[in-house]
C-alpha positions in Angstrom: 107.3 83.5 88.2 104.1 84.8 86.7 101.7 82.2 85.2 99.6 83.3 82.4 96.2 81.7 81.5 98.0 80.2 78.4 100.5 78.5 80.7 97.8 76.5 82.6 94.9 76.1 80.2 94.0 73.0 78.3 94.5 73.8 74.6 92.8 70.7 73.1 89.2 71.6 73.8 86.0 69.7 73.0 83.4 72.3 71.9 79.9 72.1 70.5 78.3 74.3 67.8 75.3 76.3 68.8 73.0 74.3 66.5 73.7 71.0 68.3 70.8 69.2 69.7 70.5 68.2 73.3 71.1 64.6 72.4 74.2 65.4 70.4 75.6 67.4 73.4 74.9 64.6 75.9 76.5 62.1 73.5 79.6 64.3 73.0 79.9 64.7 76.8 79.8 60.9 77.4 82.1 60.0 74.5 84.6 62.7 75.5 84.3 61.9 79.2 83.8 65.6 80.1 81.2 67.4 82.1 81.0 70.7 80.2 82.2 72.4 77.1 82.1 75.8 75.3 79.5 76.5 72.7 80.8 78.2 69.5 79.0 79.9 66.6 79.5 79.1 62.9 82.7 81.2 62.9 84.3 79.3 65.9 83.6 82.2 68.4 82.6 81.3 71.9 79.0 82.2 72.7 78.5 80.2 75.9 79.3 77.2 78.0 77.1 74.2 78.4 77.4 71.7 81.3 75.8 68.3 82.2 73.7 70.0 84.8 72.3 72.6 82.4 69.5 70.2 81.5 68.4 70.6 85.2 69.6 74.2 86.2 71.2 77.2 84.7 74.8 76.4 85.8 73.5 76.5 89.4 73.1 80.2 89.8 76.0 80.9 87.4 78.8 79.6 89.5 80.8 78.3 86.5 83.5 75.6 87.1 85.4 76.4 83.8 85.6 79.2 81.3 86.5 79.2 77.6 89.6 81.2 76.6 89.3 83.2 73.4 91.7 85.2 71.3 91.2 88.8 70.2 88.8 87.7 67.4 86.7 85.7 69.7 87.9 82.3 68.5 88.3 79.5 71.0 91.9 78.8 71.9 91.6 76.9 75.2 89.6 76.4 78.5 90.6 77.1 82.0 89.1 75.5 85.1 89.1 76.4 88.8 91.7 73.6 89.3 94.0 75.3 86.8 93.7 78.7 88.4 94.1 77.3 92.0 97.4 75.6 90.9 99.3 78.9 91.4 98.6 78.6 95.2 100.8 75.4 95.3 103.9 77.6 94.9 106.4 76.8 97.7 106.6 79.3 100.6 110.4 79.5 100.1 110.0 80.7 96.5 107.4 83.3 97.6 109.7 84.5 100.3 112.6 84.8 98.0 110.6 86.8 95.4 109.4 89.2 98.1 112.8 89.7 99.8 114.9 89.7 96.6 112.6 91.5 94.1 109.4 93.1 95.5 111.0 94.9 98.5 114.0 96.2 96.5 111.8 97.3 93.6 109.5 99.2 96.0 112.4 101.5 96.9 112.4 100.3 100.5 115.8 100.7 102.2 117.4 97.2 102.5 116.0 93.9 103.6 116.9 94.4 107.3 114.3 97.2 107.4 111.5 94.7 107.1 110.7 91.2 108.4 108.9 88.8 106.2 107.5 85.3 107.0 105.5 83.0 104.7 103.4 80.1 106.0 101.0 78.3 103.7 101.1 81.2 101.2 100.2 83.7 104.0 102.7 86.5 104.3 103.3 88.5 107.4 105.4 91.7 106.8 106.6 93.9 109.5 108.9 96.9 109.8 108.8 100.7 109.3 108.4 102.1 105.8 109.7 105.5 104.9 106.1 106.8 104.9 102.5 105.6 104.9 102.2 105.6 101.1 105.3 103.5 100.7 104.0 101.0 103.2 100.6 100.6 101.6 102.3 100.3 98.1 104.6 97.6 99.5 101.8 95.6 101.0 99.9 95.8 97.7 102.9 94.7 95.7 103.3 91.7 98.0 99.6 90.8 97.5 100.3 90.6 93.7 103.0 88.0 94.1 102.0 84.7 92.6 101.0 82.1 95.2 100.2 84.6 97.9 97.0 83.7 99.7 96.9 86.7 102.1 99.1 89.4 103.5 99.1 90.4 107.2 100.3 94.0 107.2 102.3 94.4 110.5 104.0 97.5 109.2 104.4 100.5 111.6 103.1 103.6 110.1 103.9 107.2 111.0 102.3 108.2 114.3 101.8 104.6 115.5 103.3 103.4 118.7 105.8 100.6 118.4 104.2 97.1 118.7 
């Protein structure tokens, strides 16, 4: 399961043109019940984001809460918020474990699921065992980190030259 931005974004976006006045922007925010929106040029290309707090600060040291999504020509096609992005971390541990043991480990070329131990708790994976070599172990840990929903990986693999734990 790999979520793409298009899978979690909001596609019906309220935007404002770059020539809109401050009053028009505030009115649009209130009428649409939103706290921010993308700013587009006369061709519909995103040129910025404006938020209700911009009248007071410049997006509080540029820590944006949402970003516009544009296509290859720069036209607005959606918006994605931190909430949308964080949703991938709600993936159940059992689904993460299944993907790691049934897909990631076999694809890494590691020899069989009994060679490694994998546990998942709250999206945090602990992987143990002895890879064929250091490179294979590091590549396996990196592949596990890329699994959707993984918060962190505790690498408990035993590498060449290490004493057993």
